[in-house]
N, C-alpha and C positions, 0 to 999 in steps of 0.2 A: 274899148278895143278887146279886152279880155272877155267881156260879156259876149261879143259877137263870136269869138273863137270857141267859146265853151257853150254856146247856145244849144240847149237840148242834151248836153252831156251830163252824166250822173257822176259827180266828183265825190270820191270817198277818201276821207283822211283816216288812215289807219294809225291813229295815235290818240292816247288819252292825255297827252301833254296839254295843259291849259295854255301854255305859251305858243305852241304850234297852232292850236285852234284860234287863238287871238290874232296871230299874224296872218293866217290864211283868210280869216274873216275880214281883216282890215285891207287885204288885197282886193276885196270886193267879189269874192267867189262864194257862191252858194255850195255847201257841201254837207255830206252826212259823215258822222263820226262812227267808226267801227273799231272794235278792239282786235288786236292780234294777240294770240296766245303762243308766243314763241320763246323758247329758252335762248337767251342771248349769249350763245357760246360760239366760238370761232376756232378754226385750226391754228395751231402754233406756227410761228414763223412769218405771219403776215405783217406788213408795215401798217402804221396807223390808218392811212387813207384806205388801204385794202380791207382793214377790219370794218371800218364804217360802211364801206360799199357792200361787203359781204353781209353784214347784218341788215342793211336796208333791203337788199335783195331777198334775204331769208324771210323777212317780214312780208314782202310782196308775194313770195312763193306760197304763203299760207292762204292766199286767195286762189281758188281753183278757177282756171281760165274758163272752163265749161260752165261755171256758175255765174260768171260775170255777164251782165247784159252788154250788148254791143255798144252802148253809149257810155259805159262806165270807164272812168279813169281812177285808178287807185294810186294814192300818194302815200309812200312810206318814207321814213327818215330815221337815221341814227346819228347821234353825236358822240364823238370821241374826244377826250382831253388827253393830250400827249405832252409829257414832260420829258424831253429827250427821248429815250427809248421806252420809258415807263408809261403805261396806259393807266390813267386814273378814272375808274368807273364811278358808280354811285356809292357813296359811303353807306355801309350797312349799320353803323351806329355812331354815337357822339364822338367817341375816341378816334375812329377812323376819319371822320370829318375834320377833326382838329389836326391830325397828322397830314391830311391832304393839303389843307390851307397853309400849314407850316412849310410844306414842300414848295408850294406855289409862291410864298412870300418872297418878295424881292427878285423874282425871276420871270423869265419869259416862258410861256407855254403856247402850244398850238391847239386850236379847237377846229376839228374837222367834222363837218356835217355832210353826210351822203344822203341823197334823195333818189328814190326809185319811183318812176312813173310806169304804170302797167295798165294795159287794156287787154281785151280778149285777143288782140292781134299782134301787139308789140310791147316792148319793154325798153326803157331808157334809164340809165344810172349815171349820175354825175355827183361830184363832191366839190366843196368849197373849203378852203383853209383860211383861217384868221389867226394872227398871232396876238397874244394878250400879254401885257407887261404889268405885273403887280408891284406896288410899292412894298417896302418892308412892313409887314403887318405885326402889330403887337399881340401878345397873348390875350390881352383884354378885348381887343377888337375882334379877334377870331372867336372868342367865347361869346361875346355879345351877339355876333352875327348868327352863330349856330343856335344859341338860346332863343333868339327872336324870329328866325326865319326857317329853321328846321330843314336844311337843304339836302335831305336824304334821298330825294328823287332826282338829283341833278348830277350829271357827270362832272367830276372834278370837285364836287362838294360845294358848288356856289352857283348863283344865278346873277349874271352881269346886270340885270335890270333891277336888282335889289340893293339894299344898303351897302353891301360889300363892294358892289360895282361903283357906287357913288363915291366912296371914300378910298377905295383901294387900287383902282386902275389908273396907271400912269399913261398908258397909250395902247391903242389897238391898231394893228395893221391889217386891213381887210374889213369884212362886213360885221357890223355890230349885231345885226339880226341873225347872222350865222352863229354867233356865239350864244344867242338866245335859243338856238335850236332849229332855225329854218332860214336858209338863205333866200329871202323872198324875191330879190331882184332876179337872181338866176332861175328860180322856180317860175316866175312870171314869164321870162324869156323862153324857157323850155316848154311851158304849157302852150305858148303861142305857136310853137313849131310842132307840138305833139299832135 
């Protein structure tokens, strides 16, 4: 079904994330990967979902409409981890990763992924929220995870599909794949309509 809808379309995934590439590939979509070179900064005062949407749109805006062929669909995405009012980005070093995981330990946090679909004629932005509940993590578990998985490219300092997700997640409310970085069910539905 998705193949009929996208027949002849030139799908561009604007993400270097191996997880997003893996999920889109498994959705059965042929696509090209292109990098975006965007500084991920956003205005003060935005709510977490607004931040994710703003950044997904900012990435899409780096593609000039005039340079997109009429069959192109650009997919951009941004994932935000929100612990109450605090936004947990990608840890810049080991110590920051430890602090993030200590904060998440034994608590619930929200993962919001916003996706922007863009063609030369239109644009659509949507987001999906999932709530993740961590068990109490020991210092040894946190250090083992960081030492072995180096989660410095992941919002919140962890990847749910890795060891920490196996041993540390009590419950998820919402989409598992959204927490990985791409809400594939919703993306599939939006692509069928786009």
